[in-house]
N, C-alpha and C positions, 0 to 999 in steps of 0.2 A: 205596529209602534209608531209614536211619535218621534220627531228630533228636534231636539234643542242644543243649546250650546251654553257651556258655562262662560262665564264672565273670565275666567281664569285667562279663556283665549285670547282674550284682548289686553291681558295686565301689561303687556310691554308699550302698548299705545299709550295707555292710562297713566304709568309712570314715566314716559316722556312728555305728557303733558299733551299729547297730540288727542286723545278723546276723555270724557268725565265716565263714569260709570252713567249718569243718564245719557249721554251720549250713546254709551253702549246698546243701552236700551233700546233706541232710537234703530240702528245698525242694526242689531240682531231681529226687528219685526222687519227694517228693510230688507233684509237678506234670506227672508222667506221661511225661518225658523218657526216651528211649533209653540217653544216656549223658550225662557230664559232659566237659566240655574245661577244663582249669584254666590259667588265666592268669596266670602266675605264683603264685609260693606266698608267702603272708603270713606270715613264719616269727614265732612268739610267744616274746617275751622268754626266754632263759632255754634254748632250744631251736636244737638243729644243722636246718639244713636236709635232712639224711641222716633225723632221728630224726622231724622235724614230716613228711617224706611217707612214710613208715610209718605215723604215724597216721592221714594220709588214706587211704592204699591201703585198711589194715584197715579205716576206717569204711565205705568206699565196697565194699568183699567184701561185710562184714555185712548190707548191706540190697539187694546184687545191683546195683549201678550200674556198669559198666565205665566207665575214663578212657580216651579214646579219644586223647587228646594233649594235649601239653604246649606252652604259647606260652612263650616268653620274650623280652627284648629283645635285640640284639645289634649291633654296627657294626663293620665290618670296616675301616674308615678311621680313627675316632677312637675306638674302644672299647678300656679298657685304655691309658688315655692315651698313643693312639694306636700302642701295639706291637702288630700283628697277633698275632706268636706266642703272646705274653700273651693275647689276645683270644681264639685258638682254643683255649688251654689252659682257661679259663674257660669256653666252652661246653662242653670237652668236661665237664667237673665236673656242665653240667645235663643232659648227658646222662645221668651216673649217677644223678640223682634223675630222670630219666626211665623211667630202667630200674625203680625202685624203685617207681614209678606204675602201673610197667606196662603202658604205653603203645606204640601201634605204630608213631607219629608223632610229630616234635617241630618245631616251628615256630619261624624263628628270623628274627630283621632281618635284612639283608644292611647297609646305610647310610643316613644321614640326610645324606649329602652332604659336600663340604668345609666346614670351619668358615671364617666370616668374616675373609679376613687372609690366607688360604693364599695361598701362591705358587706358581704353577704353572699347569696346565691343569687346570679342571673338569667338563670333562664328562664324562659316563658312561663314554666310552672310555675315559678317564685310570682312572678308579676300577676298571674291569672286571679287572684283573688281579689285583689285591688282592683283589676279592670274591670270584674265581676258587678262589685260594688259598686263603683262609680258609672257605668253603663248601665245596670239594671236603675238607680237611682233617678237617671237622666229619662230615659225611657217610661218609668212610671209618671213622672213628671209632666211628659208630653203627651203622653196619654187622653191627660186631662183636657188637652188643648186640640186634642182629634189630629195631632201629629207623630208621624212614624219617626224612630231613631235608625241611624247606619252608621258603622265602622266599616271603613272603605280599607279596603288591603294596600296600606299606604306606611310608608317610613320608617323602612326595613324591617324594623324589630317586629312590627306586627302586619306583614305583609305576604309572608308564606300565606298557602287557602290552608295547608291544615292547621296553621295557628287561629287563623279567621274561623275557621268551621268550628275551634274548641272555643272560640270565646261566645260564637252566639250560643254556642249547644250549653254553656255554662251558665248565661244570662236569661235563657231558657224562658222569652219573653215574646208572647206572639205579637208586641209591638217593636220588636227589634230585629234587626235583618242587616243584611250586607246593601254597600256600596257597590258594584260587582266592575272596577276598572280591568279592560282586558289586559291591558300595555300594562299594568303596575306589575303585571308576576315577574317581569324579565327584571326588575331591579332587586331582585332577589334568587335572580339564575332557573325562574322556573319555567317549564313548558305552559305557553300561556292557554293554549285547547285542555290540557289534561285539568290546570288547575280553575278554570272557567266551569268546567265541566263537575267538579266537585261542588264550587259555590254557588252555581247557578239557581239550585233548590231554594237557596236564603234570598236573593238577591230580590231589595225593592226599589232598585234604581241601579242604571248601568251606565258606565263611561268606554266611550270610544275613543282609543287612543292609541298610537302608533312610534314604532320608536325604531330606528337603524340601529343595528348592534354590529362591534367589531370584537377578535378575541381579545384577552387579555394579555394573551402570550405575544400581541405584536405592539408594534410602536404606540404612544399615548396620540390621539389623534389632537388634542388640544383644543383651545378654545371651542365652547359649547355643547362639548362631551364631558358627561359623568360618568364615575365608575359604578358598576353594580356590587351588590355586597360578594361576590366572589370573582371581584376584579377586573371583570369585562368591560366593557365601553359602549357607553347609549348617549342618542342622541336623538332628543324627540323630532317628529316626522307627522308630514302629511298625511293623514290616514287614506291607507290603501299604496303609499310609497316606501313604507319600511317594512321590518321583519315580522313584524305582529300578523299572525295568521286570522284576519279581522274575521273575513268570511266565515270560516269553520267555525269561530268562536260565536258569531251572530246563530247561527246555524244552533249551535250548542243552546246556546240561550234559549232561544225559539223551541227546540224538542224538550224541554223540561218543563213548558208550559208560560215563561215568561212572554208578556204583552206589553208591558210596561213602557216608562219613557227612555230614551237613550239620548246622552249628552255627548254629544262633540268638546274632548280638551284637549286642544292644541298647547305644545310647548316646544315647538322648533326656533329653529334658525331663520326661515322665509319670514317675508311677511303677511302677518297674521293673518290680512284682510284676503289675501288671494289664498293661503293656505288652509282656511277656514270654509272659503266657497268652495274648494276643490276639493275639499276631506268630506264634505256636505256631498255634493253631487257623487262621491263615490262611494258614500254610507248610504246612501239610499238607495244604490246597484245589489248590495249587498243584503235588506231587507227583505 
């Protein structure tokens, strides 16, 4: 497996003005990663997304850093003001950005679920036809460019392994698979090892992520923590310092035959550069 890192791991530094995304590219190379994953483009004022994508690609090519994947937000239920066809067209535009970046995979969300006040059935099966139509249309378009598309276990509504598996099989397209985030299952109170075992056969890309956890029956830990769907408390962790069985999950993925890319995605309170470095060293021990 090759180890890379998502630009999302550096987002606090970017938001604070300490780094730009171009600075992140150089830092990722300096830290010794095999590739970079772009979690959206933060386009400077006065530039188009296409122009900025060209600039990013040129910088990565110059320093010899492959861009493995492009990660974007999507919502087949509520996106583009609830117009599914418009959301599909928007995502096709992101596919064209992915082509400029030269990636082999693009990850998008399925949905965050029905909005409060929605009248009608609100379960996953009710959403599945729209999710299937949207995901299939995007992956068919992306296939024309040699780009595989993925849904991630992310966003609470489409985060359980059973729901993700159901969506992938409903789309039923060889170009569509899963970005398997080993930590995100805790957001829906699902055992990570069991969930990884279910979804590993569908994995096109993997996120290594760790969380600290506290039971919801206890005191709210305060700033930096958030609640799982079942009311437990989670906080992003350095890989190897939290409660996700990272080594076990990696072993399960490998036994399923996966030998592709794995990206570190850090979202904790620690200094990002320190956390990413330690997580990188730990992850190498688990492969």
